[in-house]
LUMSEKOL-717346 format. One record per residue: x, y, z of N, C-alpha, C, O, CB in turn; residue number from 1; residue in three letters. Coordinates in pm, whole numbers, plus 50000, padded with zeros to 5 digits. Glycine has a CB too. Layout:
- neast nnorth nup caeast canorth caup ceast cnorth cup oeast onorth oup cbeast cbnorth cbup vodren bagu
- X Y Z X Y Z X Y Z X Y Z X Y Z NUM ala
...
***
This chain:
- neast nnorth nup caeast canorth caup ceast cnorth cup oeast onorth oup cbeast cbnorth cbup vodren bagu
- 92605 65850 49641 92607 65848 49495 92490 65930 49441 92385 65941 49504 92601 65702 49442 1 met
- 92511 65985 49322 92412 66075 49264 92306 65997 49187 92334 65891 49131 92479 66176 49174 2 ala
- 92184 66050 49186 92078 65993 49105 92077 66064 48971 92068 66186 48965 91942 66005 49176 3 thr
- 92086 65988 48862 92099 66046 48730 91965 66056 48659 91876 65976 48686 92196 65964 48647 4 leu
- 91949 66152 48567 91829 66159 48485 91824 66041 48387 91921 65968 48371 91823 66292 48408 5 pro
- 91710 66025 48322 91692 65910 48234 91787 65915 48114 91838 65812 48072 91548 65903 48186 6 glu
- 91810 66034 48060 91898 66046 47944 92042 66014 47984 92085 66049 48094 91889 66187 47883 7 ser
- 92116 65947 47894 92254 65913 47923 92352 66012 47861 92473 65998 47876 92285 65773 47873 8 his
- 92301 66112 47792 92386 66218 47738 92309 66349 47736 92195 66355 47691 92435 66182 47596 9 arg
- 92374 66452 47785 92313 66585 47784 92415 66684 47730 92532 66678 47766 92264 66627 47926 10 arg
- 92370 66774 47645 92455 66880 47593 92397 67013 47639 92281 67044 47613 92466 66874 47438 11 thr
- 92480 67090 47708 92439 67218 47763 92513 67331 47692 92624 67311 47643 92464 67223 47914 12 leu
- 92453 67448 47687 92520 67569 47639 92536 67661 47759 92440 67722 47805 92439 67638 47523 13 ala
- 92657 67671 47808 92685 67752 47927 92739 67888 47886 92816 67899 47791 92785 67681 48020 14 leu
- 92699 67990 47958 92744 68125 47927 92858 68163 48020 92841 68168 48142 92627 68226 47940 15 ser
- 92975 68190 47962 93088 68236 48042 93177 68326 47956 93299 68312 47954 93170 68115 48099 16 cys
- 93111 68420 47885 93182 68504 47791 93166 68451 47651 93261 68447 47574 93329 68514 47827 17 gly
- 93043 68408 47618 93014 68338 47494 92960 68200 47528 92997 68144 47632 93139 68328 47403 18 gly
- 92875 68146 47445 92816 68016 47473 92919 67905 47452 92980 67895 47346 92693 67992 47383 19 ala
- 92936 67823 47553 93030 67710 47548 92949 67582 47558 92871 67563 47651 93137 67719 47662 20 val
- 92970 67493 47461 92901 67363 47465 92970 67270 47563 93093 67256 47564 92897 67300 47324 21 arg
- 92889 67206 47644 92938 67111 47744 92860 66981 47728 92737 66981 47735 92923 67168 47890 22 val
- 92932 66872 47706 92869 66742 47684 92883 66656 47810 92995 66631 47855 92931 66671 47561 23 his
- 92772 66612 47865 92773 66522 47979 92739 66381 47933 92636 66359 47871 92673 66568 48088 24 trp
- 92826 66286 47963 92802 66144 47938 92775 66078 48072 92854 66091 48166 92924 66076 47865 25 asp
- 92663 66008 48082 92617 65958 48211 92605 65806 48211 92563 65746 48112 92482 66020 48246 26 leu
- 92643 65742 48322 92627 65596 48334 92481 65559 48353 92397 65644 48381 92711 65541 48450 27 pro
- 92453 65431 48337 92315 65385 48351 92273 65369 48496 92154 65361 48526 92297 65254 48278 28 thr
- 92370 65363 48586 92342 65348 48729 92390 65473 48801 92457 65557 48740 92410 65219 48788 29 ala
- 92358 65487 48929 92409 65602 49003 92560 65616 48989 92634 65518 48997 92373 65589 49150 30 pro
- 92606 65739 48967 92747 65764 48936 92836 65750 49058 92797 65782 49170 92763 65903 48878 31 ala
- 92958 65701 49033 93060 65694 49138 93114 65833 49169 93171 65856 49276 93176 65599 49096 32 arg
- 93098 65924 49077 93150 66059 49086 93154 66115 48944 93101 66054 48852 93291 66063 49153 33 gly
- 93217 66232 48927 93223 66288 48793 93366 66326 48757 93449 66354 48844 93131 66411 48781 34 trp
- 93392 66325 48626 93526 66349 48574 93519 66456 48465 93438 66446 48373 93590 66218 48519 35 val
- 93603 66557 48477 93615 66661 48374 93722 66613 48277 93840 66603 48313 93652 66802 48436 36 trp
- 93683 66583 48153 93774 66535 48049 93802 66652 47954 93714 66693 47879 93714 66412 47972 37 val
- 93924 66706 47959 93955 66830 47888 94047 66810 47768 94157 66757 47780 94017 66927 47983 38 gln
- 93999 66854 47653 94077 66849 47529 94190 66952 47530 94195 67040 47616 93986 66871 47407 39 his
- 94279 66940 47433 94391 67032 47421 94365 67146 47326 94252 67170 47283 94513 66958 47378 40 gly
- 94473 67217 47293 94466 67335 47208 94414 67299 47068 94456 67200 47008 94604 67402 47198 41 phe
- 94321 67383 47018 94265 67368 46884 94188 67237 46865 94172 67192 46752 94374 67377 46782 42 ala
- 94142 67177 46974 94063 67054 46965 93924 67082 47023 93894 67194 47062 94133 66936 47040 43 arg
- 93842 66979 47030 93707 66989 47084 93679 66865 47169 93755 66768 47168 93602 67003 46971 44 arg
- 93568 66873 47243 93535 66763 47333 93521 66629 47264 93550 66526 47324 93410 66794 47404 45 gly
- 93475 66628 47138 93453 66500 47071 93584 66424 47048 93581 66303 47027 93382 66522 46939 46 his
- 93698 66494 47050 93825 66425 47030 93858 66330 47145 93937 66237 47129 93937 66527 47014 47 his
- 93798 66353 47262 93821 66265 47377 93693 66192 47418 93678 66151 47533 93875 66345 47496 48 leu
- 93602 66176 47324 93476 66106 47354 93501 65962 47395 93426 65907 47476 93382 66110 47234 49 ala
- 93605 65899 47340 93636 65761 47377 93673 65747 47522 93629 65655 47590 93746 65708 47291 50 gly
- 93756 65840 47572 93793 65837 47713 93669 65857 47800 93649 65785 47898 93899 65946 47745 51 ile
- 93586 65954 47764 93464 65978 47841 93375 65855 47842 93319 65819 47946 93386 66098 47784 52 ala
- 93362 65788 47726 93279 65668 47719 93333 65554 47803 93257 65482 47867 93266 65623 47577 53 gly
- 93465 65538 47805 93525 65433 47887 93501 65459 48035 93474 65366 48111 93676 65422 47859 54 ala
- 93510 65584 48075 93484 65620 48215 93337 65598 48249 93304 65547 48356 93523 65767 48241 55 leu
- 93248 65636 48158 93105 65617 48182 93071 65469 48196 92990 65431 48281 93023 65678 48067 56 thr
- 93134 65386 48113 93110 65242 48122 93155 65184 48255 93110 65077 48296 93181 65171 48008 57 ser
- 93246 65257 48322 93295 65212 48452 93231 65289 48567 93284 65292 48679 93446 65226 48458 58 asn
- 93117 65352 48539 93037 65409 48647 93054 65555 48676 92995 65607 48770 93064 65337 48767 59 gly
- 93135 65625 48595 93158 65768 48619 93071 65853 48527 93042 65814 48414 93306 65803 48599 60 trp
- 93030 65969 48575 92974 66071 48487 93092 66152 48433 93183 66186 48508 92870 66163 48562 61 ala
- 93091 66183 48304 93203 66254 48242 93152 66377 48170 93051 66372 48100 93280 66161 48144 62 ala
- 93222 66489 48187 93187 66612 48118 93299 66649 48023 93417 66647 48059 93159 66726 48220 63 val
- 93262 66684 47899 93359 66723 47796 93323 66862 47745 93238 66876 47657 93360 66620 47678 64 arg
- 93386 66966 47799 93357 67100 47748 93432 67128 47618 93547 67088 47602 93394 67206 47853 65 pro
- 93366 67197 47525 93434 67255 47409 93489 67390 47455 93426 67493 47433 93336 67270 47284 66 asp
- 93604 67389 47517 93650 67505 47591 93712 67610 47498 93832 67636 47500 93751 67463 47697 67 leu
- 93626 67668 47419 93663 67782 47334 93533 67852 47298 93427 67789 47293 93744 67737 47205 68 ala
- 93541 67980 47273 93423 68057 47240 93458 68154 47129 93563 68219 47133 93368 68132 47364 69 ser
- 93372 68165 47030 93401 68252 46916 93321 68381 46918 93348 68471 46838 93373 68178 46788 70 leu
- 93224 68393 47007 93142 68514 47009 93106 68552 47152 93007 68503 47206 93014 68493 46926 71 ser
- 93187 68641 47216 93314 68697 47169 93424 68591 47170 93409 68486 47232 93355 68818 47256 72 pro
- 93534 68619 47102 93638 68520 47086 93717 68501 47216 93765 68599 47275 93732 68560 46973 73 arg
- 93730 68377 47260 93811 68343 47377 93889 68216 47345 93858 68146 47249 93723 68326 47505 74 his
- 93988 68187 47426 94065 68065 47406 94108 68011 47541 94079 68069 47646 94188 68092 47316 75 ser
- 94178 67897 47537 94223 67836 47662 94344 67910 47720 94400 67865 47820 94257 67690 47639 76 ile
- 94385 68020 47658 94491 68101 47715 94437 68217 47799 94514 68287 47864 94580 68155 47604 77 his
- 94306 68238 47798 94241 68352 47864 94202 68311 48006 94108 68235 48025 94115 68400 47783 78 asp
- 94274 68361 48105 94257 68313 48242 94124 68352 48303 94060 68269 48368 94367 68365 48329 79 arg
- 94081 68474 48286 93953 68513 48345 93838 68436 48281 93742 68398 48349 93931 68665 48330 80 ser
- 93849 68412 48153 93749 68331 48082 93748 68188 48136 93641 68131 48160 93778 68330 47930 81 tyr
- 93866 68129 48156 93874 67993 48208 93808 67983 48345 93736 67887 48372 94020 67948 48216 82 leu
- 93831 68080 48430 93771 68075 48564 93619 68084 48556 93549 68012 48627 93826 68189 48650 83 leu
- 93568 68173 48471 93422 68184 48456 93364 68052 48405 93261 68006 48455 93385 68298 48361 84 arg
- 93430 67994 48306 93379 67868 48251 93388 67755 48353 93297 67673 48363 93457 67830 48125 85 cys
- 93497 67751 48429 93514 67644 48528 93403 67651 48632 93349 67548 48673 93651 67655 48597 86 ala
- 93369 67770 48676 93261 67784 48774 93128 67739 48715 93047 67676 48784 93250 67929 48823 87 arg
- 93105 67771 48587 92980 67729 48523 92977 67577 48505 92872 67514 48521 92963 67798 48387 88 ala
- 93091 67519 48470 93096 67374 48447 93077 67297 48577 93000 67201 48582 93230 67334 48381 89 ile
- 93146 67339 48682 93130 67269 48810 92989 67288 48866 92936 67199 48932 93234 67318 48911 90 thr
- 92929 67405 48840 92790 67425 48882 92697 67332 48803 92599 67281 48858 92747 67572 48862 91 ala
- 92729 67309 48675 92645 67219 48596 92652 67076 48648 92558 67000 48632 92686 67223 48449 92 ser
- 92765 67040 48711 92775 66907 48771 92668 66889 48878 92606 66783 48886 92915 66885 48831 93 ala
- 92648 66991 48959 92544 66984 49059 92405 66975 48999 92319 66903 49049 92552 67102 49150 94 gly
- 92383 67050 48890 92253 67048 48824 92225 66912 48760 92114 66860 48771 92246 67157 48718 95 asp
- 92327 66854 48694 92308 66729 48621 92298 66610 48716 92214 66523 48699 92422 66707 48522 96 val
- 92386 66609 48817 92393 66493 48907 92300 66503 49026 92269 66402 49090 92533 66475 48955 97 leu
- 92255 66623 49057 92164 66640 49169 92232 66654 49303 92165 66670 49404 92071 66528 49174 98 gly
- 92365 66646 49305 92442 66665 49427 92567 66745 49392 92607 66753 49276 92479 66528 49493 99 val
- 92628 66804 49493 92752 66876 49473 92867 66791 49524 92867 66747 49639 92750 67014 49546 100 thr
- 92966 66767 49437 93082 66687 49476 93202 66735 49396 93188 66790 49287 93056 66535 49452 101 met
- 93320 66713 49450 93444 66749 49382 93469 66653 49267 93446 66533 49279 93562 66749 49481 102 glu
- 93517 66707 49154 93543 66624 49038 93687 66583 49025 93776 66642 49086 93501 66696 48915 103 gly
- 93711 66480 48944 93845 66438 48904 93873 66502 48768 93782 66510 48685 93858 66280 48898 104 val
- 93996 66546 48744 94031 66605 48617 94118 66513 48533 94219 66462 48581 94101 66736 48639 105 gly
- 94079 66492 48407 94162 66420 48310 94188 66516 48194 94096 66548 48119 94092 66286 48260 106 val
- 94312 66561 48180 94342 66660 48078 94451 66613 47984 94553 66559 48026 94384 66789 48143 107 gly
- 94428 66633 47854 94524 66594 47752 94593 66718 47696 94527 66818 47667 94456 66514 47639 108 his
- 94725 66712 47679 94802 66818 47615 94780 66950 47690 94795 66954 47813 94762 66833 47466 109 ser
- 94746 67057 47619 94722 67185 47687 94602 67178 47781 94591 67260 47873 94700 67295 47585 110 ala
- 94513 67081 47759 94402 67061 47853 94452 67023 47991 94386 67054 48090 94308 66954 47801 111 gly
- 94567 66955 47998 94626 66925 48128 94673 67051 48199 94660 67063 48320 94742 66829 48112 112 gly
- 94729 67145 48122 94772 67272 48180 94652 67351 48231 94657 67411 48338 94850 67356 48077 113 ala
- 94543 67349 48155 94422 67419 48195 94369 67364 48328 94340 67440 48420 94314 67407 48087 114 val
- 94357 67231 48337 94303 67172 48459 94398 67190 48577 94355 67209 48690 94273 67024 48438 115 leu
- 94529 67182 48550 94625 67205 48658 94612 67343 48716 94612 67360 48838 94765 67183 48608 116 gly
- 94602 67443 48630 94589 67581 48678 94456 67602 48749 94451 67665 48855 94602 67680 48561 117 trp
- 94347 67550 48691 94215 67568 48753 94208 67500 48889 94148 67553 48982 94106 67513 48662 118 leu
- 94269 67382 48902 94265 67311 49030 94332 67393 49140 94293 67385 49257 94332 67174 49019 119 ser
- 94432 67472 49101 94502 67553 49200 94425 67680 49234 94466 67757 49321 94641 67590 49150 120 ser
- 94313 67703 49166 94230 67822 49190 94100 67787 49262 94011 67870 49272 94199 67892 49059 121 arg
- 94089 67664 49312 93977 67627 49396 93842 67626 49326 93747 67689 49372 93969 67719 49511 122 gly
- 93833 67555 49213 93709 67554 49136 93633 67422 49145 93547 67395 49062 93739 67585 48991 123 val
- 93663 67339 49245 93588 67215 49261 93647 67095 49190 93578 66997 49165 93451 67234 49214 124 gly
- 93778 67103 49158 93848 66989 49100 93946 66933 49201 94017 67008 49269 93921 67030 48971 125 leu
- 93950 66801 49212 94041 66738 49305 94157 66672 49233 94236 66741 49169 93969 66636 49388 126 gly
- 94169 66539 49241 94283 66470 49180 94290 66494 49029 94187 66511 48963 94274 66320 49208 127 pro
- 94412 66496 48976 94434 66521 48834 94508 66405 48769 94600 66348 48827 94512 66652 48814 128 leu
- 94467 66371 48648 94534 66272 48565 94570 66344 48435 94481 66373 48354 94443 66143 48539 129 ile
- 94698 66373 48415 94740 66453 48302 94805 66365 48196 94900 66292 48224 94839 66563 48347 130 leu
- 94750 66371 48075 94794 66287 47964 94888 66367 47875 94844 66449 47795 94672 66234 47882 131 leu
- 95018 66342 47890 95120 66411 47814 95094 66562 47810 95081 66620 47703 95127 66355 47672 132 asp
- 95087 66625 47928 95051 66767 47932 95155 66856 47864 95274 66827 47866 95032 66811 48075 133 pro
- 95106 66965 47805 95190 67067 47743 95144 67202 47797 95025 67234 47789 95182 67062 47585 134 val
- 95235 67281 47850 95195 67409 47905 95148 67502 47794 95189 67489 47679 95312 67472 47983 135 asp
- 95062 67597 47830 95010 67693 47733 95112 67803 47708 95212 67815 47780 94878 67753 47782 136 thr
- 95086 67883 47606 95176 67994 47571 95194 68088 47690 95303 68138 47715 95121 68072 47450 137 val
- 95085 68111 47764 95093 68200 47880 95145 68135 48007 95151 68201 48110 94960 68255 47907 138 gly
- 95183 68008 48001 95242 67941 48117 95145 67909 48228 95177 67927 48345 95350 68024 48171 139 gly
- 95025 67861 48193 94926 67829 48297 94980 67729 48398 94969 67751 48519 94800 67774 48233 140 leu
- 95038 67621 48349 95084 67517 48441 95206 67562 48518 95224 67523 48634 95115 67389 48364 141 leu
- 95290 67642 48457 95406 67696 48527 95363 67780 48646 95430 67780 48750 95493 67780 48432 142 his
- 95251 67852 48631 95203 67941 48737 95112 67871 48838 95078 67930 48941 95129 68056 48677 143 asp
- 95074 67749 48809 94984 67678 48900 95055 67642 49029 95173 67605 49030 94928 67552 48833 144 ala
- 94982 67653 49138 95033 67607 49268 94975 67468 49293 94872 67452 49358 94995 67709 49386 145 arg
- 95043 67369 49238 94990 67234 49238 95008 67167 49374 95121 67142 49417 95057 67150 49129 146 leu
- 94898 67141 49439 94901 67069 49566 94809 66947 49564 94822 66858 49647 94861 67162 49681 147 thr
- 94716 66943 49468 94622 66831 49459 94695 66707 49409 94795 66721 49338 94504 66866 49366 148 thr
- 94649 66586 49442 94711 66464 49390 94716 66466 49238 94619 66505 49172 94635 66340 49440 149 pro
- 94829 66423 49183 94851 66433 49039 94931 66313 48990 95029 66273 49053 94925 66564 49004 150 leu
- 94888 66255 48877 94966 66151 48811 94980 66188 48664 94894 66255 48607 94899 66010 48828 151 val
- 95091 66143 48604 95124 66179 48467 95134 66055 48379 95184 65951 48421 95255 66256 48463 152 leu
- 95085 66068 48256 95112 65970 48152 95199 66039 48048 95162 66144 47996 94978 65914 48088 153 ala
- 95314 65981 48018 95414 66044 47931 95426 65965 47801 95438 65842 47804 95552 66054 48001 154 val
- 95422 66037 47686 95436 65975 47556 95569 66016 47491 95648 66088 47552 95317 66013 47465 155 met
- 95593 65969 47369 95716 65999 47298 95734 66151 47279 95637 66221 47253 95716 65929 47162 156 gln
- 95856 66200 47293 95881 66341 47262 95855 66369 47113 95886 66286 47027 96027 66380 47299 157 pro
- 95799 66485 47084 95771 66523 46946 95748 66673 46941 95753 66742 47043 95648 66445 46889 158 ser
- 95722 66723 46821 95686 66864 46808 95557 66895 46882 95539 67005 46934 95673 66903 46662 159 arg
- 95466 66798 46887 95335 66821 46949 95344 66846 47098 95262 66919 47153 95246 66703 46923 160 cys
- 95443 66788 47165 95456 66809 47310 95584 66885 47346 95633 66878 47458 95454 66675 47383 161 asn
- 95637 66959 47245 95756 67042 47266 95872 66961 47324 95944 67006 47413 95723 67158 47358 162 arg
- 95887 66842 47269 95997 66758 47312 95983 66703 47453 96081 66659 47512 96123 66834 47303 163 gly
- 95861 66706 47507 95838 66652 47641 95885 66744 47753 95909 66697 47864 95906 66521 47655 164 gly
- 95898 66874 47725 95952 66967 47826 95864 66976 47950 95915 66979 48062 95967 67106 47765 165 ala
- 95732 66979 47932 95643 66994 48047 95643 66870 48135 95652 66880 48258 95500 67024 48000 166 thr
- 95634 66753 48073 95633 66631 48154 95767 66610 48223 95772 66558 48335 95600 66510 48066 167 thr
- 95875 66649 48158 96007 66637 48222 96013 66722 48348 96065 66679 48450 96119 66679 48125 168 thr
- 95960 66843 48340 95962 66933 48456 95876 66879 48569 95917 66882 48685 95913 67073 48416 169 arg
- 95757 66830 48536 95667 66778 48639 95723 66651 48703 95712 66632 48824 95529 66750 48581 170 leu
- 95783 66565 48621 95844 66444 48676 95959 66478 48769 95977 66415 48873 95893 66352 48563 171 ala
- 96038 66579 48731 96150 66622 48816 96102 66679 48948 96174 66676 49048 96235 66726 48742 172 ala
- 95979 66732 48949 95921 66786 49072 95870 66675 49163 95828 66702 49276 95808 66882 49040 173 ala
- 95873 66550 49115 95837 66437 49199 95698 66380 49180 95657 66292 49255 95851 66476 49338 174 gly
- 95624 66430 49079 95490 66376 49058 95499 66236 48996 95585 66213 48910 95407 66469 48968 175 trp
- 95413 66143 49037 95418 66005 48986 95397 66002 48834 95308 66067 48781 95312 65918 49055 176 pro
- 95481 65925 48766 95482 65924 48620 95478 65780 48568 95549 65693 48617 95606 65997 48566 177 thr
- 95395 65758 48467 95394 65632 48392 95427 65665 48248 95361 65748 48186 95258 65558 48404 178 thr
- 95530 65599 48194 95574 65627 48058 95516 65524 47961 95527 65404 47983 95727 65627 48050 179 thr
- 95455 65574 47854 95403 65490 47746 95492 65518 47625 95457 65598 47538 95249 65520 47715 180 phe
- 95606 65453 47622 95711 65488 47525 95673 65456 47381 95734 65509 47288 95838 65415 47560 181 ser
- 95574 65370 47360 95535 65335 47224 95423 65423 47170 95385 65411 47053 95491 65190 47219 182 glu
- 95370 65512 47253 95257 65595 47212 95302 65735 47174 95401 65787 47226 95154 65602 47323 183 leu
- 95228 65796 47083 95254 65934 47043 95165 66028 47123 95072 65986 47192 95230 65953 46892 184 ser
- 95196 66156 47113 95120 66257 47186 94971 66254 47150 94887 66283 47235 95177 66396 47158 185 his
- 94939 66218 47027 94800 66220 46982 94722 66095 47017 94600 66091 46997 94796 66239 46833 186 ala
- 94786 65994 47069 94720 65865 47089 94605 65865 47191 94516 65781 47177 94821 65765 47132 187 asp
- 94601 65953 47292 94482 65954 47378 94352 65977 47301 94246 65934 47345 94496 66061 47484 188 pro
- 94359 66045 47187 94240 66069 47107 94195 65944 47032 94085 65942 46977 94264 66180 47008 189 glu
- 94277 65840 47030 94243 65715 46961 94176 65613 47053 94131 65509 47006 94367 65653 46899 190 arg
- 94169 65642 47181 94113 65546 47277 93964 65527 47250 93890 65625 47246 94136 65594 47423 191 ile
- 93918 65403 47231 93775 65378 47210 93703 65358 47343 93762 65314 47442 93754 65255 47121 192 pro
- 93576 65391 47344 93497 65377 47467 93487 65231 47511 93470 65203 47629 93358 65435 47448 193 ser
- 93498 65139 47415 93488 64996 47447 93615 64940 47509 93613 64833 47570 93455 64917 47322 194 thr
- 93726 65013 47494 93858 64965 47535 93890 64830 47471 93946 64741 47535 93866 64954 47688 195 leu
- 93852 64817 47344 93883 64696 47269 93974 64733 47152 93946 64829 47081 93752 64626 47218 196 his
- 94083 64659 47130 94177 64694 47022 94114 64707 46885 94159 64788 46804 94284 64591 47016 197 pro
- 94012 64628 46856 93952 64634 46721 93884 64769 46695 93860 64804 46580 93850 64521 46704 198 arg
- 93854 64844 46801 93782 64971 46786 93875 65093 46790 93828 65206 46786 93678 64983 46895 199 asp
- 94004 65070 46797 94099 65182 46801 94106 65247 46663 94121 65179 46561 94241 65133 46846 200 val
- 94094 65380 46659 94097 65452 46532 94239 65467 46481 94336 65444 46553 94031 65589 46548 201 ser
- 94251 65506 46355 94380 65529 46291 94405 65679 46282 94318 65754 46239 94385 65463 46150 202 val
- 94524 65723 46323 94558 65865 46316 94570 65909 46171 94609 65830 46085 94688 65894 46392 203 ser
- 94537 66034 46145 94551 66089 46011 94699 66108 45977 94785 66109 46065 94475 66222 45998 204 ser
- 94726 66124 45849 94864 66147 45803 94920 66274 45866 95036 66276 45907 94870 66157 45649 205 trp
- 94839 66379 45875 94887 66506 45930 94923 66492 46077 95023 66548 46123 94780 66615 45913 206 ala
- 94842 66418 46152 94870 66397 46294 94998 66315 46311 95080 66347 46397 94751 66327 46363 207 val
- 95015 66212 46231 95136 66130 46241 95260 66212 46208 95365 66195 46270 95126 66008 46148 208 arg
- 95249 66301 46110 95364 66382 46072 95404 66478 46185 95523 66500 46209 95333 66461 45945 209 arg
- 95305 66535 46253 95334 66633 46358 95372 66568 46490 95461 66616 46561 95214 66722 46379 210 ala
- 95305 66458 46522 95319 66401 46657 95395 66269 46662 95424 66219 46770 95183 66381 46716 211 cys
- 95428 66214 46548 95499 66087 46546 95406 65970 46520 95284 65981 46531 95572 66067 46675 212 gly
- 95466 65858 46485 95389 65737 46456 95314 65691 46580 95372 65680 46688 95482 65626 46405 213 gln
- 95187 65663 46563 95107 65618 46676 95142 65478 46719 95205 65402 46645 94962 65624 46642 214 gly
- 95101 65445 46838 95129 65312 46892 95030 65209 46842 94937 65240 46769 95126 65316 47043 215 gly
- 95052 65085 46882 94964 64975 46842 94829 64989 46911 94815 65059 47011 95028 64840 46875 216 ser
- 94729 64920 46856 94596 64921 46916 94601 64870 47060 94531 64923 47147 94499 64836 46833 217 ala
- 94681 64769 47085 94691 64715 47221 94747 64818 47317 94700 64829 47431 94779 64590 47222 218 asp
- 94846 64895 47273 94905 64997 47359 94807 65111 47385 94802 65165 47496 95033 65051 47297 219 glu
- 94730 65149 47284 94629 65254 47302 94525 65209 47405 94485 65287 47491 94561 65288 47168 220 val
- 94482 65085 47395 94385 65033 47491 94445 65024 47630 94377 65048 47730 94334 64894 47446 221 val
- 94574 64990 47638 94639 64986 47769 94637 65124 47835 94616 65134 47956 94785 64936 47756 222 arg
- 94658 65228 47757 94649 65363 47811 94508 65392 47861 94490 65450 47968 94691 65467 47705 223 leu
- 94408 65352 47783 94270 65373 47827 94240 65303 47959 94175 65360 48046 94174 65325 47721 224 gly
- 94288 65180 47972 94268 65109 48098 94341 65175 48213 94291 65178 48326 94315 64966 48084 225 gly
- 94459 65230 48185 94534 65301 48288 94457 65423 48336 94455 65452 48456 94672 65343 48236 226 trp
- 94395 65496 48244 94316 65615 48282 94200 65576 48372 94175 65641 48474 94264 65688 48156 227 ile
- 94128 65471 48334 94014 65426 48415 94061 65383 48554 93998 65417 48654 93940 65309 48345 228 val
- 94172 65308 48558 94223 65262 48688 94273 65379 48772 94249 65382 48893 94336 65161 48667 229 ala
- 94341 65475 48710 94392 65590 48784 94278 65674 48839 94288 65729 48949 94482 65677 48694 230 ala
- 94170 65684 48764 94053 65758 48813 93995 65691 48937 93963 65758 49035 93947 65769 48704 231 thr
- 93980 65559 48932 93928 65487 49047 94020 65499 49168 93974 65519 49280 93908 65340 49013 232 ala
- 94150 65487 49144 94248 65496 49254 94250 65634 49317 94279 65649 49436 94387 65460 49204 233 gln
- 94219 65737 49238 94219 65873 49291 94111 65895 49395 94116 65990 49473 94203 65973 49180 234 ser
- 94012 65807 49395 93900 65820 49490 93905 65717 49601 93813 65709 49682 93768 65809 49417 235 arg
- 94011 65637 49606 94022 65535 49712 94073 65596 49841 94089 65526 49941 94114 65420 49668 236 glu
***
């Protein structure tokens, strides 16, 4: 297990074709390992801070990159940029934790496609937990040679997940799938770090219109618990 610095949160600016902010959330005791928590298209790391906090509370170090750069402009569709950033992020794991170890990937929406593709390119990511993944415009996940252990969480079909096309394809390929039929595509962003129903946030009107009515607080917390359990099981 890694020895952690005194601070429980560190924000780094990594250079990989523009400065990319990377937020590390650290447990109070030596970490069980580290988890890359990746946001989706047009989002930022803070949208999945609840998932990172829940993992940290259960002994994991979690990294949340703001995987976009505006100077020069890059996006999660730029493959060479993604590879440069992935190498910088996995290297930062060694710097922050003091040891080098393979990480677990938790990716939401297009973030799942990003981590799936990167894992197939040998960047230090092992098991993957994909939360209602949606492939990118350039087909990152379609082109990935997925061999690493992978589990899927599937939400209601909507415009936000293109009617569930990506999860349908992955499930048909035989990857283990858990369906959360009462949850919308946006609900992973509502998970609180406490995993307590009273702390579940309310989706905005715009999000509900695009992605569908969100699930109950209890269902959102159940998804959070599933993520924590799946992360632990990936290392057993």
